[in-house]
N, C-alpha and C positions, 0 to 999 in steps of 0.2 A: 504494500500499499504506500509506503514511505517512498519506494523507487518510484512508483507510478506517478505520485505528486510531483516528485522531482523532475520526471521527464515531461510533464504536463507544463511545468514550469519553464523549462528549457525551451519548449515548442513556443510558448507564449513570448519568450524573451526573443527567440529567433524572429518571429513574425514582426515584432515590435521594431526591431533593428532594420528589418528589410523595408518596411513601411517608412521608417524615418529616412532610409537611404533614398527612395524613390521621390519622397516629398522634397528632399534636397535636390535631386536631379530636376524634378520639375521646376523648382524655384529658380534654379541657375539657368535653366532653359528659357524660362518666361522673362528673365531680366535682361534688359539690353546691356550692351557693352558700357563700362564706366570708365572713361579715360581719365588721365590726370588732366588737371587744370590749373593754370597758374593762380586761380583763386584760393586753391587748396593751401596754398603757402603764403597767404596774406592773412595775417591775425590782427585782431583789435589792437593790442598793445605790442609794438614792435619799438619801444623806447630803448635807448642806448644808454646805459649808465657805466660810468668808468671805464669806457671802451669795449665793453661786452655787448654785442649785438643781441636784441631780443632778451635783455637782461631778465626779467621776471620769468619768462618762459623757460629760460636756462636754469635758473636759480631753484624754481619750483620743481625741477625734475629730480633734484638730489636727496629730497627726505626719502625717496623710495630706495636709494643706495643704503641709507642707514637701516631702514626695516628689512630690505632684502638680506643684508649682510647678517644681522641680528637673527632673523628666521633661519637662514641656512645654517649658523653655528647651533642655534638651539635644536634644530632637527637632527644634527649629528651628534649632539651631546648624549643623547639616548635616554635620559632620566627626567626630562622636563616636559616635553610635549608627550600627550597620551597617543601613541602610534603603536599598533600591535605586531607589525610585521616589518621585516627589513625592507621588502620591495616598497612599502608605503613610505618608509623613511626616505628613500632614495628618491621616490618621486616628489614627495614634498619638498626635499631639498632642491631637486631640479626646478620646482616652481619658484622658489625663493631666490635660487641663482638666476632664474629668469627675470625676476623683478629687479635683481640687482642690474643686469645687464640692459633693462629698459631706461634706468637712469642715466646709464652712459650714452646709449642709443639715442635718447630723446635730447639730451643737452646738446649731442653733436650735431643732431639735425636742426635744431633751433638756432644754432649758431649762424647757420647759413641755410634757411629752408629752401629746398629744391628738389626735383625730380630724382636727382642722383642720390641724394642723402636720406630721402624719406624711407627708404628700405631699412636703414639701420634703426629707425624708430618703430616700424611696424613688425619686423620679423621677431625681435625679442619679445614683444607683446604676444604674438601668436603663439611661440614657444612656451611662454608662461602660461598662457591659457590652455595650450594642450595638456600640459602637466596637471594643471588645476582639474580640468575636465575628465582626465583619466583617473585622477585620485578619487575623485567623485564617484566614478563608475566601479572602481575598485571597492570602496566602501558600502556601496549600494547594491551592486550587482554580483561582483565576484573579482577575485584578484587577477586570474588569469585573463579575463575579458578586458579588465581595465589595463593590463600591461599591453594587450594587443591594440587597444585604442590609443594607448600613448604612442605606439609606433605609427599607426595609421594616422593620427592626428598631426604629428610632427612631419610626416610625409606630405600630408596635406598643406601644412605650413609653407614647407619649402617649395611646393608646386605653385602655392598661391604667390610667393615672392618671385618665382620663375615668370609666371603670367604676367606679373606686374611689370617686370623688366623687359621681357621679350615681346609681348602683345600689347603693353600700355592698357591693362584691364584690371580694375580694382574690385571686380566682382567677388572673387574668391576670398581676397582680404577682409572685405567688408562683411561678408555672410559669415566668415570664421570668427569674427568678433561678435556678431549678433546672436548666433544659434545658441552659445553655452547660456546666454542671458536670458533664453526661452527654455531651453531644456533642463537647466538645473533646478528652477522652481517646479517644473512639471514632474520631473523624477523624484523630488523631494517628497511628493505625494504618492507617488505610484510605487516605490520601492521601500522595503523596509530598512531603516538605518542600522548600522553595525555600532554606532556610538551614540551617546546622548547629545544635547545641545544642538540639535539639527537646525534650530532657528537661525543660527549665525549664518547658515548658507543662505538663507532668505534675506537676512540683513545685508550681508555682503553684496547679494545680487541687487538689492535696492540702491545700495551706494554706487554700484557700478552704473545703473542705469540713470542716477542723479549726476554722476560725472559725464555721461553722455550728453545729457541735456545741457549742462554747462559748456560743453564743446560746441554744440549747436548754436547757442545763444551767446557766443563769445562777445561779439560786438555790443549786444543789448546790454548784457551785465557790464561791460566796460564802461558805457555810457551812463548806466544806472548808479554805479559805484563812483560816479563823478571823476572817472579816470584814475581811479586807485588801483584797480585790479581787474583783469579780463577773465571772462569765462574760462579761456583756455587756461590760464594759469590756476584758477580754481579748480579745474578739471584734474590737474596735475596734484594738487593738494587733496583733493577728493579721493583720487586713486590710491593715496597712501592708506586711507582708512580702511580700504578692501583687505590688504594682507594683514593689517593690524587686527581686524576683526577674526580672521581666519586663525591667527596666532592665538588670540584669547580663546577661541573654541578649543584649539588643541591643548590649551593649558587646563580648561576646566571640565572638559567631557570625560565620561566613563565609558568603557566597552560594555555593551549588552550582551545577551546571550548569543553565541555564534549561530549564524544561520545555516540552513541544511547546505546551500551551495558552497558555503566556506568550509563545511566539514568535509564535503565530497572533494574539494580541491586540495585538502591537506592529506587526503589517503593516498 
């Protein structure tokens, strides 16, 4: 009976992944090509302080460096974050390493925003989100499936970067950042969590969406703040809260009863 329930569970999972894949293909097919535009590199606040171009956009990238390095060290310390397997440790460490690289890539891009440098801003973000989505799948669905997704998503990130450079097409990069914001809240309610404090995933997703709103309202926020700070700089600062919330989750959560799929994977 238990084996039959496990097989039914695997069949439902397979159907879900196939349906999600075809939905993604349909979305890619229905969306027209999104090329680069010079407007993408024009921000509300491009002031120059002390000889540093786009000073606030550059400076606000570096808090991610502090959070990323601290998260990476705490992941590898082994006794602070509540992580139950070595595979999860390394994927979480990869996520925080990715956030660290985002700080360098973002600051490098904002020193001279153009089509040639933007890849150093977007690629680290996609790699970090690949790791985050993979670890979410590891905790909700199963460790092996999560590791497969980690490899597949990083491959998609590289393909997206190649399409950006070779075909001047931003569709894959943009959808890559959008889909986890939709999939994580949905899967939070669909799959049984391995740990407590699952609400932190929802809070982090809310912060991510707020950061995207600030990105699109760049000029409006800049004018509303009486030219104190732009929406893009606020997006950088808001993006720091995202990994901080996840670090708090890792600190306070507790492991629940092992699920059937985890028990099978360990046999």
